[in-house]
Each structure stands twice: as C-alpha cells, then as structure tokens.
N, C-alpha and C positions, 0 to 999 in steps of 0.2 A: 527368517526361511520357512523357503513354499519347497517341499519334496514332494515329485508328482507320482502318482501310481494310480496303473489303471487297472481295474477291476472287469471282465469280460463278465455285463449285467443279464441277466434273464427276460429284465421288463425294464421300464424308463419311468420312473416318476414323475409329476412336471411339478413339486413341490421340490419345492429350495431348500437345501436340509446344511445345518452345523450339527454334527455331535463333538460334543468336548467332556474330557471328564471328570473338569474341572470347573466353565465358564470361562469366561472372556479375562484370560491371564495374561497375554502381552500379546504385544503390540501386532503379530502375523498369524491371531486367530482375530481379532477386531479389524484387523484388516482386510483377513475374508469375511469378517460379515457384512461390513459396508458396500464391500465386491459386491457381495449376496444383493443388500439393499438397493445395490445402485442410489443410494443419498448419503447423506454424514444418519452417521445415531442420532442425533440432533433432529433432526430432520424428519424422524424416525416413529412411527407409536407401536405401542406394543401390551401385551399381553402377558400377564404370569400364570401361569399356570402350578401351584404345588400342593397340586393336592396327591403323589407316592410319598410324601415325608408325610402321611398316618397311616400308612402304609408300614414303614422299620421302626423296628423296635427301636434303636440308637438315635431317630427322630422327633415326629412328633409337631403341637403346634407351633413347640418355637424355633425347632425347626423353618415353618411353614412362615412366620413372622420377621425371622429374619430374610430368606429367600425375598419376600416383597417387600423387607423393607432396604434392603442392599449390607445388611450386613453381616453377612453367613460370610465363608472364605470362597465363595466362587462368583463372582462377579461376573452379576447378568441384570439384574435389574434397576443397578445401582452405577449403570455406566452412564449417563444422559440421553436416555431417552428425551423426544420431545413432549410424552404424554403414554401413561402404564396403569393401566386396571389388571385386574384381577380378576380369574376367570377360572372358578371352584367346580370343576365336575361334580364332586358327590350332590352340587347343586341341580343340575342343570335337566333333571328327570322331570324338577316337582313345575318346571316352568314350561312357556308357549317359547316350542324354537323360535319364535319370529323378534322375542326379548334380547336372540345371544346370538344369532347364529349369523344376521345381518352384523352385529360386531368382530363377527369374528373373524369375515367375509374384506371386512371393509381394513384390517391391523394391518400392518407391514411385517412383526414378527411375534411367532409363542414363542415362549421363555417358557423351556419347560423345565422343570426343578426334580433332583432327584429325590430319593428312597426305597421304595422301595418298586419295583418297575410293573409285577402282578400286580399291583394294587393298582399301581397308574397303567395301565393294557385292560382290569378289569372295568374300570372305570370308566377310559378312553369309551370303550364298546357302550356300556351302558345310556352314554354321555346321547351319543348321535358322534360325539366327537372324532371318532377312529374312520369312521363312514364318511366325511368332511374332509375330511387332510387331504386326497389323491385334485382336490377338487380345487383347490389352497393358489392357484397357478403363481400368483403375484408373491405372496404372503413365505417369508424363510420360517422355518420349524429348525429353534434352537432349542440340546436338548440339555442337562447336565445328568451322568453319572446314570442315575435310573431314566430320564429321559428320551438318553442317548439311546440305552442296551434297550428300549422299549422296541422302537422302529425296524430290529432284526427279524428275520423268521424266527426265532425264539429266543428263550432268553437264559435259557437253561439256572439247573439248580442251585450250581453254588450264587447264583444274584436274585434270587427269591428266597422271601424268606414268609412272606404271608401266601395260603395255598389260597389259591381261586375255587368257587361252587365243580367248578367240571373238575380240578386236579391235572389241566395242564400247562404247560411253560408255552405255549406258544402266545406270542408276539403278535406287533400288525404288520409282518414280513414290509414295512417300505424298502426297504432296501433288504441286497442279497449278501452280508455280511450278519460276523457274530461282532460283539466289542466285549474288551476283558480294562476295563477305567481301576483311573489310578495306579498302573501301573509302580514297583518300588517306592508307595508313597511310607515315610516313614511310622507314620502312624498306624500302617494298615498294615502288618506282618506278613501276612495270608496272600496276598497283592504281588506276590515275588514273582522274577522271572521263570524261577524252576515254575511255581503253580500256575504260571501263563501255557507256562509249553504242557503243562498234563491237562488243562482246561482244554486249548486244542485241541490236542488230541480226540477229545470225544465228543467235538462240533465236525458237524456234516460238510458245512459250508469254512468260504476265508472264515478270518479272525483276527483283527488288531489288537495285539495291547498296545495300548497307549498310554503314556503321562500324563500328570497334571498342562502341561506346558505345552500336549499335544493334542489336535481338533481334527474330524477326519467330516468335508465338505465335500456335497454329494446336486448335484448339478447334471437333470437329467439321463443320468445313469456313469457319470462321470465321475470318480471316486480319488482328489485328490486328501496328500497325510498332510499340516497345517503341524510345523512344529519346530520347537526353542529346547526339544527336550527330547526325551528321543519314545523306541517306538520300536513293534515289530508285528511283521505280517505272517500267517499261517494261513498257509495246504492246507484243506485235507488229502 
C-alpha cells in the first residue's frame, strides 16, 4: 500500500532517497526501490556502508558482517543486487579519493546500515562522503535505522549514543524532517507510540514515527510514505 503525503520542503536535493526503519521488508518498499532505481535490482550495482554499526553498543563488527552478508534482520544487501561492494567510511581518509570517489559516482545505490547515527554522521563528514552526496543525481540512497535518521537536520539525543568531538547532534540535513524508527517493535519497548509522541514534542521540524514495515521515499523534495504497517506524522 502506498500512502502519499507531501511536506513543504525548504530545499530540493537532487539525490533519490529511500529511508527505512528495517530495510526492504515488504513488496511495497521493494517496489519503491525499483521505481527509484529505474530498473530491476538484479540489474543494479550497490555499495554497502556498515560504518554505523561500530558506534553502537548493541552492534559492532558482528552486526557489520551480518549486514554485508545479508544475514541480518534488515534485508538490504541480500535482495539480489547485480554487484555489491563495501564502502567502509573509516578507511576513506587514509586513501586517495581517486580510489573510491569514481566507484561511488558509478554505483546505482548506497546501502547505509544501522547502528549509531552520530558516529555515522561523523565519519560521513570525515571521509568526504557527506560533501559528495548532493551531487549524486542518479544514485539511490537507501538507509536503515541510523542510516535513515542521519539524513535529518539533527539526530536527537534519544538516538545518539556515541558522542562526537563537537558535542553537537547536527546531522546531514538532506531532508527537512526527523524520524523515529522501529515504532512499536516488541524487542524495543522504549519505541512505543507514547514515547514517539514525547519525542515529537521536542523536535522543531516535522517528525515521522515509522514501524519496520514502513519507509519514506524522497524525490526532488516530494515525500511519500510507503507502508504495509503503521506510521504517524507529527508537526511542530
């Protein structure tokens, strides 16, 4: 089921974006991804970015490995890509841009995994990927959990465990709303609708609370909610 909801954006980023709570969980989200790609997944290349996992106390190397191998509970890398590579952001400052920037420019999708959004944001900036993202007109950015919330104007203290050197929770600002993922997940009792409402009262921009069967698609500033579950939009 596709539910459309337009949000008045103050800017239009050129990159195509699919923000999920838990990956390509259902047919509706998969169809949205194929629509953004403009071709089947089996004909598309992708780069996996597992960096966020290292910054979260409940994730780490094991979670990064499960994401890369498609053995985690957030389907992303294992959905049948034509080719799949790994882009580890912490390694990029130590190598020449000529070795990785052309690869990023040529890929069809960036698959950005979950973990700690503040840690991910820090390494997106340190690596230079954050500066590159707005110029990727053809690539699709696919986020999972922290990989999605990092695209907001700020992360919010609720979803930041790792503390950046600046102490700021400023995020990338590629979209003009914030996200509360894993809504009503039985394994995450703190992610109830009641807590989402409290969270929304503290954020200065529109906020989407979405469950694991929901995603947000953004193209040229137009926002669509794709859902086979439940979600809620909060406005400040």
